[in-house]
N, C-alpha and C positions, 0 to 999 in steps of 0.2 A: 468313739468320741466324734462329735460333729464339728468339722473344721470349716464349714461354710461361712463365708463372709456375710454379715448381716447388714441390711439396708433399711433405714427408717424412711418411710414414704409419708410426706406431710402435704395433704391437700384437703380442702373442705368438700370437694366433690367426691363422694364415695365411689362412683362408677369409675372415675379416673384412677383412684387408689387401687381398686380391684383389677383394673386393666394392667396397670404398672406391676402389681404383684404377680400377675400371670406371666408377664414378660420376664421379669427378673428371676422368678423361681424356676421357670423353664430353662433359664440360662445357668442355674446352679447356685443361686444366692438364697439366703433366708430373708424374710421380710417382716417388718413391723409397721403398723399403720397408725397415724395420728390425724385427726380431722380439724384440729385448731391449734393455734400457737401455744397455748398453755399446756395442752396434752403433749405437744411436740417436745417441749423442754423437759417435762416430767418423764417421758419415755426415753429421751436421750440419756437422762441420769440413771434410769433403771435398767435399760436394755443394752447400753454401751455399743451402739451400732458402729460399723466400720466406715459407713458413708451415709450422708443424709441427702435425700431429694426433697427440696424445700420450696413450696409454692409461695408466691409473694402475697397474694390477696387471701388472708386468713382471718377468721374471727378470733376474739380474745386478744391475741398478739399477732401482728402481721409478720411476714417473712423477714423484714429488715430487723425487727426487734428480736426475733428468735435467733437470727444469725449473729447479731451483736452479743446476745447473752451466751450463746454457745462458744463463740470465739473468745470470750473473756476467760474461759476455763479450759478450752480444748482446741487442738489443731485437727480434729476429725474432718475429713474432706466433706465439703458442702457443694452440691450442684443446685443452683436456683432454677426454679421453673417459672417462666413468665409467659403470659398470653399476649403481652403487648409487643415485645421485641424492640422496645425503644432503647436508644443508646443510653439515655439517662438511667433507666432501670439497670442495664448491664453494668455500667460504670459504678453506680452506687453499690450494687451487690458485691462486685469485685473489690471495691474500696473497703467494704465492711469485712472482707476476708473470705468471701466465697471463692471456690476454686474454678468454677465454670458455670455456664448457664445453658439451658435448653429452652427454646421457644415452642410453646404449644400452638397448634397440635404438632406432635413430633412422630417420626417414624420409629418403631420399636428397635430396629437395628442401630439407628443413630443413638438412641438413648443408651443401649447396652454398650456401644462403642465408647461413648463419653464416660460412662461409669467405669469401664475397665481402664481407660486411659488415665483418669484421675486417680484410681487406686494404684496403678503402676507407678505414677509419679510419687504418690504418697509413700509407697513401699521403698522406692529408690532413695527418698530422703532419709527414711529411717535407717537404711543400710549405710548410707554415707555418714550418718551421724556417729557410727561406731568408730570410724577411723579418723575422721577429720578433726584437726586441732582448732583451737581458738585463734581468730585473727586479731592482732593487736596493732594499733596505730597510736598516734599522739592523743592520749586521753580516751581512746575509743577501744572497746572490746566487743567482738562479735563471736558468740559461741554457738556453733551450729548444733552441737549435741543437746543443748538445752533451749535453743531458739531464743536466746536472750542477748540483748544489746545493752551495754553500759557506757555512759559518758561520765568520766571522772568518778567511776565506781557507783554512779547513780543509775539504777535500772530504767531503761526507756521502753515503754510498752509499744509493741508493733504486732499487727496481724501477720499471719504466716506469709502472705504474698509480699508484703513490704519487706519483711525480714529476708526472704529468699532473693529478692531483687537487690537489696543492699549487699547481702553476702556474696552473690555472684559477681557484682561489680568490684567489690573490695578484694575478692580472691583473684581478680584479673586486673590488678592495679595498672593505671595509665593506658589501658586498652580501651579504644572507643567501640561502642556497640550501637547499631541502629535500633530504632524502636521495634522494627520487625524482628530483628535478631533477639531482642529481649523478650518479646512476646513468645517467640518460639521456645526460648530457653526456659522461661519461668512458667508460662501458661501451657506450653506444649503445642505441637503442630496441629492438634485437633481443635484448638481454640480459635474461634472465628471472631474475635474482638477487633477493635481498631486501635490505632496508636495512642489515642487519648487515654486509654487505660494505663499505659506506661507513664504518661505525663502526670496523671492524677497521683499515682503511687510515688513518683519521684518528688512531687510537690509535698506530699505528706511526710515523706522521710526527711526532707530538708527542714520542715517545720519542727521536727523532733530532735534533729541533730544540730547542735551549735558548732558549726564548722569555722567560725570566724577565728582568725589568728591561730589556726591549727596547721599542722604539717600535711593535712589532707583536705580534700574537698570533693563533693559530688558535683561535677561540672557538666554544663550543657555545651556540647560542641555544635554550634549553630549550623543547621542544614544537614547534620549527620545524625547525632544521637547524644549519648551520655557516656561519661567515664568517671571512675573513682581515681582522682589524681592525688598522687603522693609526691611531695617535694623531696 
């Protein structure tokens, strides 16, 4: 039985796909290739990959749209590939639920390191889910085993990174964390983003949670960072 983890490589440049395939198969992974966004979604559904390497500039459907569609039904790890390296691209990709990004051209060793780091974090989350209980506050339920959030028993949709950020803060009530600490904890030490990534996610979580007149709040500690405050 083949227990290799499968990676879906999505890029419209066939030579890049073949190069990446060589890198990852040499490192012990299986691979599947898609050259446009429509094919990427189709192969995601049929091949059930363990991780997706997703280029942004794609025909049919771009990387943003593919990421959004996959995130609506799955928490499979996604690493965005971008030739631009612009902060806007990075933040938008992470905001849509991507787990990391790699700027092209990339070194093979860096790409493999990012893949393994994201897969490690994904596996750790699954293992944690087995034993962790649901967090409950005034009208708020955060269930790590199902990655679901409820306000007054109404389900609130959240991409994985928003959920993980909320869960981590809520699990450490009244403790203040800096943006860098949150980047390290949620995105990992291998992630080279900036603090605006945290701000974007906090803003989106707040928009989804009606914390007014509750016994809890997602608070900004000016000049320091954020905390989940419980009265």
